[in-house]
N, C-alpha and C positions, 0 to 999 in steps of 0.2 A: 503658715510660712515656717520654714526650717531655720535653724541656726544659721547656716551660711547665707540664706536669703536676708536674714536680718542684718548680717555682717556686710553683705554687698550694699545693702541699703544704707547703712551707717557710714560706710567708706565714701559712698557717692554723696549723700545729703550733707554730711558734716565735713567733707574734705579733709579727713584726718585718718591717719593710721595709729595714733596714740592711744594707749590704754593706760588707765591710772590703777595701780595697785593699791588696795586698801588694807593696810597691815597696822592696825592701831596697836601701840604699845603704852601702857599707863605712865611709864617714866618719860615718855616723850610728849604726852598731851600737854596743851596749854594749861597753865595754873587754874584758869577759871573753870576748866572742866574736870580737873582732878577731884575725886571724891564723889562725883555724881554716880548714881546707879545706873544711868543710861549714858555714861561717858562716851562708850564706843560708837553708839548710834549717833549721838549728837555730833561728835568729831567727824565721823564718816559722812553724815548727812550734809555737813557744811562743805566738806571737801567736794562731794558730789554736785551740789548746787553751783559751787564756784567753778569747777573744772568741766562740768557737762558740755558746755559749748565747744570745747577743743578736743573731745575724745571720740573714739569709735566704740569703746567698751570700758567696762570696769571689771577689775579682778580682785575680789575679796579672797584673802587667805584664811581658811577655816581655823587653823591652829590658833591664830591670835585671838579668835572669839572663844573656842572651845577650852582653851587653857584657863580662861577666867570665868567659865560658866556663862558666857555671854551669847550662847547660841540664839536665844530669843531676840537679842539685838541685831544679829546677822539676818534672822528671818525679816525682821522689821525693816532692815536696811534694803534687802533686796526687794521687798514689796514696795518700799518707798520709791526705788528707782524705777520699777515697772509702772507704777502709777504716774509719776512725775515726768518720766522720760521714756514712754512706751517705745518699745522696739529697739531700745539701746541695750545690746546684749551684756549680760552679766556672766562672767566666767568664774565658777567656783574652783579655786585653787586648792585641791585636796590631795592630789598625787596618789590616789587609791591604787592598790595593786594586788588585791586578793582575787579569789576565784569562787565559782559555784554560788551557793546561797548566801555566803557573806558578801560577795560582789553584788548580788541582786540587792541586798539591803543598802549597800552604799549607793547603788544607782537610784534606789527609791529615796534615800536621803538627799541626794543632789537634786533630783528632778521633781519629786513630789513634795517633799517637805520644804526645801529651800527654793524651789522653782527657778533654779538656774537655767540659763540657756545653753551652758556647756559646763564640762568638768574636765579637770586634768586627770590623767591615770598613768600608771607605771606599768609597762608592758613586759616586764621581767619574766613573768609566768606564762607568757605567750597569748594566743587568741582567747583562751579561757578567761583572761583577766580583763578582757574588753568587751566580750560578748554580751554580758548583761546590760551594759550601757547602750550598745547598738540596738537593743530591743525598743528603745525609745527613738523612734525613727526620725523625729523632728529635732532631736537634741544633738549638740556638738559633744565629741569625744576627742579630747586634745592629748595626744600621746607624747610622752617624754621620749625625745629622740637624741639630741646632742645638747646637753645641758651646759650651762655657763660656769658651773663650779669647776675648780681645778681637778678634783678627784674624779670628775666625770670620765676622764680618759682612762681610768683604771679597767673599766669594762667596755665603754663605748668605743674605744680605739682598738679593741682586739681584732685580729684577723679572722674572718669567717668566710671560707670558700672564696678567698681572693679579694674581699672587700671588708672594710671596717664594719663592726657591728651596728654602729649607729646608721651606716647606709643600708644595711639589711632591714633594719627596723623601718627606715623611710620606704623602702621598696615594699615591704609587706603592707604597711600602713595605706599606701597609695594604691595597692592592688587587691589581694585576696581578702585582706581584713575589712576593707571599706564597704561593707555591705549596705550601710545606710546612706553612703555618700556624704557623711557629715564629720568625717575625721579630719583633725588637723594635727600639727606637730609642734612640739616645743624645741626650738633651736636657739641657743644662746648667742647674744650679740657679741660676746668676747671672742667668737671665732668666726669672723666673716667669710673666710674662705670656704668653711664647712657649710655656712648657710647657703652659699652658691652651690656647692656640691648637692646639698639636699633639694634646693630648688630644680636642679637639673634632673633629679630623679623623680620628683613628685608633681611636676608641672604647676598647676594653678592652685594646688592645695593650700589652705590657709596655714601661716606659720605664726605661732605665738612666740615672740622674741623678747625674753627678759635680758637684762644685763646693761642697758644703757643707764646714765645717770650715776648713781652711787657705786655701781659695779664696774664702771670704767669703759663700757662698750662704746665704740665709735659710731655716732649716727650716720655720717656719710657712708662709711664702709658698710654699714648694715643695710642701709636702704639700697645701695648699689647692688649688694649682693643678692637681696631677697625679694625685691619688688617683681611683680609680674609684668607682663608687657603692657598692661593697661595702667600701671602705677598703683596697684593695690596689692592684695595677697598677704599683708603683714599686719599683725597686731602687736605693736611695738610697746612694751610695758616699761613703765617707770614708776616706782613706788616711793621710796624714801626721799628722793631728790625733789619730789613734788609735795608729798603730804606733810613733810617736815620742813618745808622751806621757811616757815615762821613758827614762833612759839609764843605768841601773845594773842590778844583778842582780834588781831587782823591776820591770823594764821591762813584763813581760807583765801583772802586776797592775795597773799603771797603765794599760795599754791596755784592759784589762777594765772598769775604772772608767769610762773615757771612752766606750767602746763602750755600756755600760749606760745612761749619762746621755743619749747620743745616741739610742739606740733609744727611751728613755722620752719624750725631747723630740718625737720623730717620732710616737709613739703618742698623745701628748696632743692632737695636731691631726687625728688620723684619725677618719673617721666609721665606727663599728663596725656 
């Protein structure tokens, strides 16, 4: 099965478009986990176990692990998810953007070392920055398109042959770049009208949508703008609002409650 096969299965079987981002920070961990050598793994494992019933994917951010020499914990976490929740996609949020042999190594890191189902990449250097990932025919390549940060407009909104640059990226990703059929796009929830524009360009291509929760994106507008005609097509990510919902020994229970509410709020706006 391919990344998109697994994603379609998760959307259907779990009745969810919610993705939980796994971004562990030492200063925000519950006190009983601080100081442990495996703190990141244990924190994320409990979050995973608590929220898995309500999600279609998990998205660990590699920088939170690598900055603290915790790559081994990230490897263990992804393996844990694969063993205990087989077929539930894990998207490695790395935003890699190099080319040539360096990009080949990044692709190997994502798909062979960490065994992620998909990885986020930056297309600023064009097709060369994506091709090494497409060589893994069954893996997802999620291309930054219209990001949720305010500074994204500095480049993404530039005019290029009569359309915005992010629209050109969407058009290329849905067309000549998509040789594996496994490309998706990152489009931020803070710009719902632009989600709708991207959807009109790319058809049913999966959209990874960060920006709800702590970043302020509106769930109703996001779902209305981005869902496909069958009520799927979106991986709507929430990180901090869910994983830091509590800060005591019941943190995972608090995370589960927020994840369920978020999933339900998303589902209320879906066309089934």
